[in-house]
N, C-alpha and C positions, 0 to 999 in steps of 0.2 A: 504493500500500500504505499501511496506517496501522499504527503502533505507539504504544502509550500506556504511560507510566510510572506509578508510584503516585502517587496525590494528584491526580490530573486529574479533570476534570468527569465527571458521569455520562454526557454525550454522547459521551465518548470511551473509556469503559471497555470495550465489547464488541469494541474493535479489537485487542486483545492476542492477537496470533498469533506464538508465540515462534519458529516455524520460519522466519519470513520476516526476522528481524532480521539475520542473517549475510548472507542473500541479498542484502538491499537494501543494507546497508553495503558490500558488495563492488561491487555495480553502481554505486552512487554514487561510491564511491572511484575506480573506474575512469574514469567519465564526467567527474569533475571534475579528474582529473590527467592524461588522456592528451594528448599533444601533438598530436593529429590533429584537433582541433576547429577546422577552418577552414571558413568558410562556403561549404561545397559545393566546396571547392577542395582540392588536394593540395599538398604541399611539393615543389618540384622541387630538382635538385642544387644549384641556386645559393642556396637557402633562401628563394625568393619564393614566392608563392602562385599557382598556376595556376588560372584560373577554368574550371569546367565550363559547358558551355553547349549549348543546341539551336541548330543552325545558323541557323535562321530565325526565332529568338526576337526580338521587338522590343527596341530599345534602352531600357535603363533611363533613368529621369529622374534628374537630380542630386538629391543629398540637401538637404532643405530644413529650415530651423528651424521653418517653419510647417507643422504636420501636421493632417490632417483625418481621423484615425480614432480609435476608442474605444480606451482603454486597460482592457482586460479580460483577466485572465489566468485562463485556463479549465483550467489543468493544475496544480493545488496538492493536496497531500496533507497531512492531519494526522500528527502524529507525537509522539514523546516530546519533540521539541524545539520543537514548534509545535502549540498547541491551536487550536480553533475560535476562542476568544476572542483568541488572539493574531492570527489572521488577520483578524478583524473590526476589531481595533484598527488593524492595518496599513491596512486599506482606508479606514477613516476618517481617518487620518493622510495618506495619499498620494492618495486620491481614486480609486484603482484598485479595480475590482470583480473579485472572485474567484469561481472555480468550483471547489468540492471534489469530489475524485473518490476512489473506492473501487473497488479491484480486484474484479471477478467472477472467482474462482478458488478452488483449494483452500485457499489461506490467507486468503482474504477473505470475499466473500459467496457463499454456497453454495446457499441455499434462500430461499423467500419470508419466512420468518420473519426472517433476517438482513437481506434487503432492505428489509423494512418498518421494522425496527429503525434501520437506516442512514439511510433517508428521514426518519423521525421525528425522528431526533437532530439534524436540520440544518433543519427547517422553520420554526423561531422564530428563525432567524439571516438576515441579509441577504447571502446567498450563493447563487450557483446550485448545483444538485445534480447531480453528474455520475457516470456509471458507466464504468469502464474494464475491459472484459473483456480476458483475456489470449489467448484462442484461440477460433476459430470453434466454433459449438455451445454457447456460453456460455449461451444463453437457455433451453435445454431444461428446465432445472429451476425456472424462474421464470416467473410468470404475466405476460401480456402487460400486464394492468391495472396491476400494480405497476410494472413497467418503465416504463410511460407516465408514471407520476409523477415520475420523474427528469427534470430539464431538458434533459439530453442524453446521449448515448453516444459516447464517444471510444475509439478502439482503435488501438494501433499494432502493427506488424509484427515485432517484435524477439524473438519466439520462433518460430524457423524448424524446422519438422519435416523429418527426413532432409535435413539441410543440408549433409551431406558424403557421400563415397562409402561411409562406414561405416554409414550409416543413423541417425546421431546427430543429436538435436535441437540446434540451435545458438542459444545465448543471445547475441544480436548484441552486447551490451554487454560480455560476458566477454572479457577479455585473452586467456586461453588457450583460447578456442574454436579447434578443429581444423578448418582447410579446406585439404584438399590439391589441390583444384582449384577454382579461383575460379569457372570456368563452371559446373561442377555445382552450386556453392552458388548462383549466380545463378538458374539454373533453378529450384530449389526455392524460392528467395527470391521469385521472381516469381509462382510457383504460389501460395504463401503470400498475397502481395499481392492476387492476384485473387481467392482464396477469402474474404478479408475484404471487398474491396470490391464483388464481384458476388453476396455472399450475399443471403439473404432476412431476416436479423436486423437489428434497429434499429441504424442506425449514422448519426451526425451529423457526426464529425469523425474524419479519418484523421491520427492523431498521428505525429510523428517519422518523417516519410517520407525515404527515401534514405540513412539512416545505415548504414554498413557496418562489420563487424568490424575491428578494428585490423590484423590480419595481411594484409587485402587493400586497406586504405585507399589505399595507393599506386597501385593500379590503378583507382581511383575513375572516371576519365574513360573508360577503355575499357570498364569493367563497365556503367556506367550510359549505355547507348546511347540514341541519339535515339529508336529505336523502342521501347525499355523505358519510356522517361520518357513518350512519348505515350500508351502503353497505360494507364499509371497514371492520366494525366489523363483519357482517355476514360472509362475505368471509374468514377472518381469523378464526372465530369459526368453519366453515365447515371442516377446515383442522387442527384444534388444533394448530394454529400458534401463537406464543407469540408476545406480543407488547414490543418493546424497548422503555424504557424511556431514551431519549438522553440528557446528561448533557450539551454537547456543545452548542446546539441551543435551548434547553429548550422546547423540544416538547416530547410527546403531551400534551395538556393542560387538566387541571382538569376534566372538565365535560367528555371528551372524555374517560379519564381513568376510571371514575366512571361507564360510560356506558359499557365500555369494561369488567370491573369487574362484572357488573351486568349480562353480558352474559357468564361469566364464563371463560373469556380469562385469560391467565398468562402474566406476565410481566419479563422484564429483565432489569438491568441497562447497560449503556454504556457511558463511558467518552468520546469515539470517538477521542483518542489522540495518539500521537507518541512521546511525550516528558515528561517533569517533571510534567505536569498537569494529567498524568495517575493516576486514582484512586480518582481524585477530584470528587465527586459525589453530591455536595450540592444541586442542583436542584433535581436531583433523590430522594435524602433522604427527602427533604423538601415536595415534592408533594406526594411521597408514604405515608408518615406520615399523611398528610392532608387528604388523601384519605382512609386512614385506611387500607391500604395494610398490610398483614401479610406474613409469610413465606409460607403460603398455596396458596398465589396468584403469586408465583414466579415459572419460568421455570428454572430448574437447570440441567445440562448435567449430564448423567447417571454415568459416569465414575468418580470414587473416585480418587481425587488428594490429 
């Protein structure tokens, strides 16, 4: 999502959507402050981290100071705190390449005119141009020709329809999401995952996988069964969809990455940010090195920037 204050450049002006400001602030506040952001693990009674694992996943390699993977952050948003000029300046300073994303949603891109304006606003900058739809069916009001002008499409599964027994839509990042039965949620959650992964709409990256609402995080290992994890990997593999390693919420975990790598899936890095934290890829770099990922394991948009 993008928000822009007064005095920003023309390339940012049309991203003023007042109704998204409170929502995104609430989401970001929760994601940045919750104590449940362990790298695919949960905190046990002794205060240590229990790793989640797929039983037959290969063993990870030890972390090395010598890494062989590209530093590309494909999950970045413009905002009042971060203009496109800020992002380009950071890229020049750090050497990290960035991909900018805009939501396809009622508060973001809604039609061809807005999609064209978004793409045109970024064409002159050395960044990748990405789309982040919020729900299946997002492309029905957009032309395939215009969608194809974006460098990639990335979608996360964080808005789950009928996610509880009351038929309510669950926003995974919200602290107050009401889940009376974790298994009911997971059934809806997996249905939503599969609708995204097996649909016929353009999709290059599956973002922020395996993150769960705070109220059921303690049951993470129980809920993310081997069968469910393998189903996600198989569905992504069938369409050659890359898996995002999300730095903000530290997902997915080590064994999932190793199993996905074994299946031949590609990966991307995403800081999932809209402020000065853009390009902070500490978890991404750590887990990629630990899992022995190399440049051949990464999805990189085709266009040269």
